[in-house]
Structures are given as structure tokens and as C-alpha cells.
C-alpha positions as CSV (number, residue, x, y, z in Angstrom):
1,M,-8.6,-15.0,-5.1
2,T,-5.9,-12.3,-4.4
3,R,-5.1,-11.8,-0.8
4,V,-4.4,-8.1,-0.1
5,V,-2.9,-7.0,3.2
6,A,-2.6,-3.2,3.8
7,F,-0.9,-0.8,6.2
8,V,-3.2,2.2,5.8
9,P,-3.9,3.9,9.3
10,D,-6.3,6.5,7.9
11,L,-9.8,5.3,8.6
12,M,-11.3,7.1,5.5
13,D,-8.7,5.5,3.2
14,R,-9.4,2.1,4.8
15,S,-13.0,2.4,4.2
16,R,-12.4,3.1,0.5
17,I,-10.1,0.2,0.1
18,A,-12.5,-2.2,2.0
19,A,-15.4,-1.2,-0.2
20,A,-13.4,-2.3,-3.3
21,V,-11.9,-5.3,-1.6
22,P,-14.0,-6.6,1.1
23,D,-11.5,-9.3,2.1
24,V,-8.6,-6.9,2.7
25,V,-6.6,-7.4,5.8
26,F,-5.4,-4.4,7.5
27,V,-2.4,-4.5,9.9
28,R,-1.7,-2.1,12.7
29,E,2.0,-1.6,12.2
30,A,4.0,-1.6,9.0
31,A,6.4,-4.2,10.7
32,D,3.3,-6.4,10.8
33,L,3.4,-6.9,7.1
34,V,6.6,-9.0,7.4
35,G,5.8,-12.5,7.3
36,E,2.2,-12.0,6.1
37,Q,1.0,-14.4,3.3
38,A,-0.1,-11.9,0.7
39,D,-0.5,-11.6,-3.0
40,V,-0.5,-7.7,-2.8
41,V,0.5,-5.4,-0.2
42,V,-0.8,-1.8,-0.1
43,L,1.1,0.9,1.8
44,D,0.3,4.5,2.6
45,A,4.0,5.8,1.6
46,G,3.4,9.0,3.7
47,R,3.6,6.9,7.0
48,P,7.0,7.3,8.8
49,G,9.1,4.2,8.5
50,V,6.8,2.4,6.1
51,L,9.4,2.1,3.3
52,D,11.8,0.3,5.7
53,V,9.8,-2.9,5.6
54,V,9.7,-3.0,1.7
55,P,12.9,-5.1,1.3
56,S,11.5,-7.6,3.6
57,L,8.2,-8.1,1.5
58,R,8.0,-11.1,-1.0
59,C,4.8,-10.1,-3.1
60,R,3.5,-7.3,-5.2
61,I,3.8,-3.9,-3.4
62,V,1.5,-0.9,-4.2
63,A,1.9,2.4,-2.6
64,F,0.2,5.6,-2.6
65,G,1.0,9.1,-1.2
66,S,0.6,12.8,-2.0
67,H,0.9,13.9,-5.6
68,V,2.8,17.0,-4.4
69,D,5.5,14.8,-2.4
70,T,7.4,13.8,-5.5
71,A,10.5,13.0,-3.3
72,L,8.3,10.5,-1.2
73,L,7.0,8.7,-4.4
74,E,10.4,8.6,-5.8
75,A,11.8,7.1,-2.6
76,A,9.1,4.4,-2.5
77,R,10.2,3.5,-6.0
78,A,13.8,3.4,-5.0
79,A,12.8,1.3,-1.9
80,G,11.5,-1.4,-4.4
81,V,7.6,-0.7,-4.5
82,D,6.3,-2.2,-7.5
83,E,3.6,0.5,-8.2
84,V,3.7,4.0,-7.0
85,L,0.7,6.3,-7.5
86,P,-0.4,9.6,-6.3
87,R,-3.4,9.1,-3.8
88,S,-6.1,10.4,-6.2
89,A,-5.0,7.9,-9.0
90,F,-4.7,5.0,-6.4
91,F,-8.3,5.5,-5.4
92,R,-9.7,6.2,-8.9
93,R,-8.1,3.0,-10.2
94,L,-8.4,1.0,-6.9
95,P,-10.2,-2.2,-8.3
96,E,-7.8,-2.4,-11.2
97,V,-4.8,-1.8,-9.2
98,L,-5.5,-4.5,-6.6
99,S,-6.8,-7.1,-9.2
């Protein structure tokens, strides 16, 4: 089974992720991701400082953000995120993206 750990502070986003992946583990701070044993880490790329932890993660990383914030999405790619998606695409493809 794929172990998914997420830093997604927004409660509505959390509920959508938990509906698709009931065993997801949410962390309170992005720094809490470092050292987690995860197969996939999910990041809300729009949160301040979240991309700073990316180099410390040793698993597949998926991030989402606003489709209009192309600079943020590009920064996530440059930081080393494996898959960067606009929010709408992330939630539309959620089960596929996290499998």
C-alpha cells in the first residue's frame, strides 16, 4: 500500500484528499515532512516556505497550486517537485496522481 503524507493546511482540500486516500497522514508544518517514511508527499505549493523542504524529501513529491500563479508552479518544478499540477487538475485526477 502506498503511504501518503501531506502538508495541506486548508480543511476543504484535506477532506477531498482524505476521501480519495483514507489512510493519508497530514502534518501540521511543512518541516514535519522531513524524516517521514512516505512513498508520496503531497504539498500545497502556495503555502509560504513549503518548497524549502523539498530538497530534504526522499520520495515522490506531488504539489498543487493556483493555475494563474505560473511562477509558483515553475518554482515548485525548479525546487525538485516530481509532479506539479494546477489545483483543479490535481483534484480531478487525485486517485490517479496518488496511486
